[in-house]
N, C-alpha and C positions, 0 to 999 in steps of 0.2 A: 493402208501404207503410210499415209502422211497424218499427223496429228490435226483433227479438226474439231472434235467436241471439246467442251471445256475441260473435262476430266483428263482427256488426252494431252491437251495443251499444257496443262499444269504439270502432269506426271512426266511427260517426255521432254518438255522444253524449258519449264520455268522452276520446278521444284528444287533442282540442284543449283540454280542461279541466284534465287531471291534469298536474302540473309534471313536469319532467324529473328531479328528485330526489324521492325518497319515503322517509320513515322511519315504519315501522309500529310503534307503541308497545305493540302487544298481540299476540304470537304465542306459541303453545305448541308446544314441540319435545320429542319423547321417542322413544325407540328401542323397537321391538317386543320386542326381547330383555330389556328391563328391565321388562317387565310379568310379574309372576308368573303361572304356570299356574293356572287355575281361579279367578282373582281375581274377585269378584263386582262387576258393573258395573250401576249403576242405570239404569233407562230415561230418566231425566232427565239423565244424563251424556252430553251432546251429542257431545263430541269422541271420547270413548273408545268410545262406542257405534257411531260411524261410521268410526273409523280405528283399525287395529292399532297405528299408530305415525305419527309425522310427524317426519322427520328434517330436518336442515339441507338435504340433497340435495333432499327433497320440496318444501321451501320455495322453494328456487332454481328448481325446475321449475315450481312454481305462478306464480312471479313472471315467468318467461320467457313463460309462456302468457297470463297475465292483464294484466301491464303490459309489453308488448313495447317494448323500446328504452329503458326507464327504469332509472335507478340506484337500487336499493332496499336500504335497511338496516332493521334491526329491533331492537327490545327484546323479548328472548324469555325464556321460562321453561318448566319442564316442565309436563306434564299435572298437574292437581291431584285426586289421589285419595289418600284416607288410607292405602291399602295399598300404594302404590307405594314402592319403596325410595328414599327421598329422597337418600341418599349416592350412588347410581348415577345418579339423575336430575340431580343437581347436578354430578357429576363430568362428565357428558356436556355439560351446559351450559357448564362451563368449557372443555371441549375445543372447542366450537363458538366460543366467544368468542376462544379463543387462535388459532384458524385464520385469522382475518382481522379487519380493523377495522370491517367493515359490520354485524356482529352483536354486540350486547352483551347480557349476561344477568343475571338475578336468580336467587337461590336460592329454591326452594320451601321454606317454613319452617312447621313446626307448633309450637304452644305446649309440645308434649312433647319438643322437640328440645333437648338440653343445650347450654349455651353452647359447650362445647368443639367441638361439630359446627358450630354457627353460625359460630364464629370461623374454623374451617377453611375453610368455604365462602366467607367473605369475605376473609380475609387469605391463606389458603393457595391457594385457587382463583381468587381475584380477581373474584369475582362482586360486582355493583354494588349490591345490595340484596336485599329480601325479596319473595316472592309468597306471602303468607299465603291461607288459604281457609277458608270456614266449615265444611266437612266434616272438617277437620283437628281441630276441637274436638269431643272424644269424650265429655265429661263432661256435656253437654247435649243435649236434643233439638235438631235442626237449626233449628226455627222459633223457638227461644229464645235462639240464639247472639247475643252482642253483639260489637261491634267490639273492645272491650277484652278479650274472651275470646280473640282470635285471635293475639295475641302477648303474651308475658310481659313484666313490667316491665324484667326484665333484658335482653331482646331489644330492647325499645324504647330503653332507655338506651344500649345498644351502637350502635344504629343511629343515634341522635342524635349520639353522640360521633363516629361515623365518617362522618356526613353522607351516609347511604345513601338509595336510592330504595326506596319501598314502594308497590306497585301493590295497592290495596284493592278487592276485591269485596265491597261491603257486604252484610250478612246481613238477615234478617227480611222478612216478607211485604210490607209496604209500601215497602221500599226507601228511596229518598231522602225520601219523604214520611213516613217513620216518624220521630216526634220523637226518640226515643232515638238513632237514627242521626245525626240532624243535631247533636244535643247531643254525641255522642262524636266525631264528626268535628272539631268545634270544639275539644273537649277535647284530642284527641291532637295535632291541629295546632299548638295553642298551647302545650302541655306539652312537645312535642318539635319545636321550631322549626327545628332543623337537618336534619330529615328532609324529603325531597321526597315529598310524598304524591300519588300519581296515583289519582284515583277512577275505577275501571274502569266502563265502559259508561254514563258520565254518571250513576253511582250507580244503575245498572239502571233509569233512568227512561226507558223506551222509548216512553211515550205521555205526552202533555201534563199529564194529571192528576197524574201522578207526579212532575212536574218543576216546573211553574208554581207559584210561591208557596213553593217549598222550596228550590230552589237558590240563591234569594236570601238565605237564612239563612246560607250558607257561602261566598258568592262573594267576600267581603272577605278571605279567608285567603290571606296572601302565599305560603305554601309548599304550597298545594293546587292541583292541576291535574286535569283532566277528560279521559279518553280517549273516542273515539267507537266503540269496538269494538262491532260488531253492532248498531248503532243505524241503522235504516232509515227515519227519520222526518225529513223536511226541516224541518217546523215545530219539532220537538224540538231539532234542531241549531241552527236559527236562534235560538231563544229561549236556548239555552246560550251562544252566541257573544255575543248581544246583552247578556246578564246578566253574564258572567264576563269578557268581553273576548277578542278573538282570541289574545292571548299566553298564555292559560291552557288552550287547546284543543289537544289532540294527536290526530293521525290514528292509529287503530288499527282492526283488523279482526276479531280473534279466530280467526285461522286456526288449524288447518285447517278449522274449521266453515264459515268464510266461503266455502270452495271448493265448497260443496254448492249445487245448484241449488234456490233457494227464495226466500222472502221473509218478513220480520217483518210481521204485519198486526196493527194495534191497533183494538180495537173496544170500545165501552161500557167504556172504562177498563181494558181488559185487553190482554195481548199474546199473539199466537198465531203459531206457525211454521207456514207452509205450504210443502211441498216437492214436487218433481216425483216423486221416489221415495218410497215409504211409509217412515216412520221412527217408532221407539217414542215419540219426542218431538214429533211433527208431525202435522198434518192433511194427507192427500193423497187424491186420487181419480183414479187413472189413467184411469177411464172418461170423464172430461171432456176428455182430449186437449189439456191446456194445454201451452203452451210457456214454460219458465222460463229465466231467466238465473241467474248465481250470485248468493248473498248478497252477495258481494264487490262486484259491480257495482251491486246494489241500494243498497249503502252509499255508493258513490261517487255514484250518482244523487241520493241524499239531500243529500250534502254540496254538490254542484252546486246543487241546488234552494235550500238555505240561502244559498249565497254569492250567488246571483242576487238572492234576497229582500233581503239586506243590502247589495248592491252592493259587495261585497268587491273590493279591488284584487288584481292579480296577486301583489303582494308579500304581502298578507294571507293569500292562499291558499297561498303557499308557506310562510308561517310555520306553518299548520296541518298542512300535510303533512310538513314536515321540520324546519324551523328552530327551532320551539319545543322539540321534543323534544332536538334535538341541543344546544341551550343547557343543558339540564338534566343531560346525561350527561358525566362526567368524560372528558376527552380528546377530545370531539367538539365543542369550542367553536371 
């Protein structure tokens, strides 16, 4: 009676909602051969705990299966682990970008990377910006990392000069609700106005208490956008769109993790992953014999719920799914 299998969910709930063109602004791509033998992977590293690699061929196969008949592009970057060889990761990203116009790529960048390397990745390889990450910061405990620790002043000046894109996964326990994060988002956006800032996962605000009353403090920044990667809450997405406007919201999924069967559940101002198969980073109980669809489809369900609540037009839905991101990316306007 109710859609539960992937095929049923797509056919009965999503096929008539999802536009013909899609641009996913948050995809991780990396090759298994670029992962050093014996590299320690933390239980909280969802992607690398679950996948040996995720190549462009894997991405295309996922899209053929999850979004049949759709034209799909992406903004992609490597896996974010401090011990991955960023030169090789970024060289692969450049090869993916060079192979066709549908996938554009950012360089994974650490504050320890010299400007010579950064300039090679941008000017030599043609990558369009940076993907920093909190675990690249090694001189602090992870729960003490600040946004301003994640890129050096020289890297920021260069990005501003080159008008690059920076996809920012904000640090610290309280995420977008953290006063220091809001202060520093405003600081970097105003100090480096020619950078396009994409705040990943709506600032990791997966539940309303982490979002409401906080996104309002950064919604007026002209060069700040928000991707929906791995957000499975229709109220969170609706509040984001209502607050920042349709034009500032980008469809994103966090593939490959989004291709796992599971769902984000928020309870008592916390977020929990529930998955069909047991994972080190999730709750699971095979004895309950529950049927799951993919995180990807749960994300689409949440966007559909938000669109219904806000009565978005077909044109506004297309903006979120592809046109907003395409306007931000050089050569895709």
